[in-house]
C-alpha positions as CSV (number, residue, x, y, z in Angstrom):
1,M,0.0,0.0,0.0
2,I,1.3,3.5,-0.9
3,S,1.7,5.9,2.0
4,T,-0.2,9.2,2.0
5,N,3.0,11.2,1.8
6,L,4.1,9.3,-1.2
7,K,0.8,9.9,-2.9
8,K,1.1,13.6,-2.2
9,L,4.6,13.7,-3.5
10,F,3.6,11.8,-6.7
11,T,0.6,14.0,-7.3
12,K,2.5,17.2,-6.7
13,H,5.4,16.3,-9.1
14,V,4.0,14.0,-11.8
15,A,2.5,16.8,-13.9
16,A,5.6,19.0,-13.7
17,S,7.9,16.1,-14.5
18,F,5.8,15.2,-17.5
19,D,5.7,18.8,-18.7
20,K,9.5,18.9,-18.5
21,Q,9.8,15.7,-20.5
22,L,7.6,17.2,-23.2
23,R,9.6,20.5,-23.3
24,L,12.9,18.6,-23.5
25,N,11.5,16.4,-26.3
26,D,10.5,19.6,-28.2
27,L,14.0,21.0,-27.7
28,V,15.9,17.9,-28.6
29,G,13.6,16.6,-31.4
30,N,15.2,14.0,-33.6
31,R,18.8,15.1,-33.0
32,S,21.4,12.4,-32.6
33,W,22.8,12.2,-29.1
34,G,26.1,11.4,-27.5
35,Y,27.7,11.2,-24.1
36,D,31.3,11.8,-23.1
37,L,31.9,9.9,-19.8
38,E,35.2,11.7,-19.2
39,T,33.7,15.2,-19.3
40,G,30.1,14.4,-18.4
41,L,28.9,16.3,-21.5
42,L,25.6,15.1,-23.0
43,T,25.1,16.4,-26.5
44,F,22.2,16.5,-29.0
45,G,23.2,17.2,-32.5
46,D,25.9,19.9,-33.0
47,D,24.1,22.7,-31.1
48,L,22.9,21.4,-27.7
49,A,25.2,20.3,-24.9
50,F,24.5,19.8,-21.2
51,K,26.9,19.1,-18.3
52,T,25.6,16.1,-16.2
53,Q,26.2,14.1,-13.1
54,I,25.7,10.3,-13.0
55,L,22.8,9.4,-10.7
56,G,23.0,5.7,-11.4
57,T,23.4,2.9,-14.0
58,E,21.1,0.3,-15.5
59,S,21.9,-3.1,-16.8
60,E,19.6,-4.5,-19.4
61,I,21.3,-7.9,-19.1
62,S,20.8,-8.4,-15.3
63,Q,17.8,-6.0,-15.2
64,T,19.2,-4.1,-12.3
65,W,19.8,-0.4,-11.4
66,R,22.7,0.7,-9.1
67,W,23.6,4.1,-7.7
68,G,26.5,5.6,-9.6
69,W,28.7,5.9,-6.4
70,A,28.1,2.2,-5.7
71,N,29.1,1.0,-9.1
72,S,32.8,0.6,-9.1
73,I,32.7,-1.7,-12.1
74,S,31.7,1.1,-14.5
75,Q,34.7,3.3,-13.4
76,I,32.6,6.5,-13.4
77,P,34.9,9.5,-13.0
78,K,34.6,10.9,-9.4
79,G,33.8,14.4,-10.8
80,L,30.6,13.0,-12.3
81,L,29.5,11.7,-8.9
82,D,30.3,14.8,-6.7
83,K,26.8,16.2,-6.2
84,V,25.1,12.8,-6.0
85,H,27.7,11.3,-3.6
86,S,27.8,14.3,-1.4
87,G,24.1,14.1,-0.8
88,I,23.4,17.5,-2.5
89,F,21.0,15.9,-5.0
90,L,19.0,14.0,-2.4
91,Q,19.0,17.0,-0.1
92,K,17.5,19.1,-2.9
93,V,14.8,16.5,-3.6
94,L,13.9,16.1,0.0
95,T,13.8,19.8,0.8
96,S,11.8,20.6,-2.2
97,Y,8.9,18.7,-0.8
98,R,7.0,19.9,2.3
99,W,6.3,16.8,4.3
């Protein structure tokens, strides 16, 4: 059973998240994409680029998901884990919701 707080969190953010996905889709369109694991640069075509952090990794083979900081096998550069590993990301998520 889903808790009342989780229902509130879902309801509050699902529409905003969906809207962001639609706007990103409009921006990116059918551009090809690439990712440079050394620099953390996510590119779409020749004219869009975004600096990123790695939150986690997914394996289609084992059908698992793992936090980036817990995945030593992938050898993710430390600089791409700074905000996630320090808790800044989670802190922003938790403080953006009024429990």
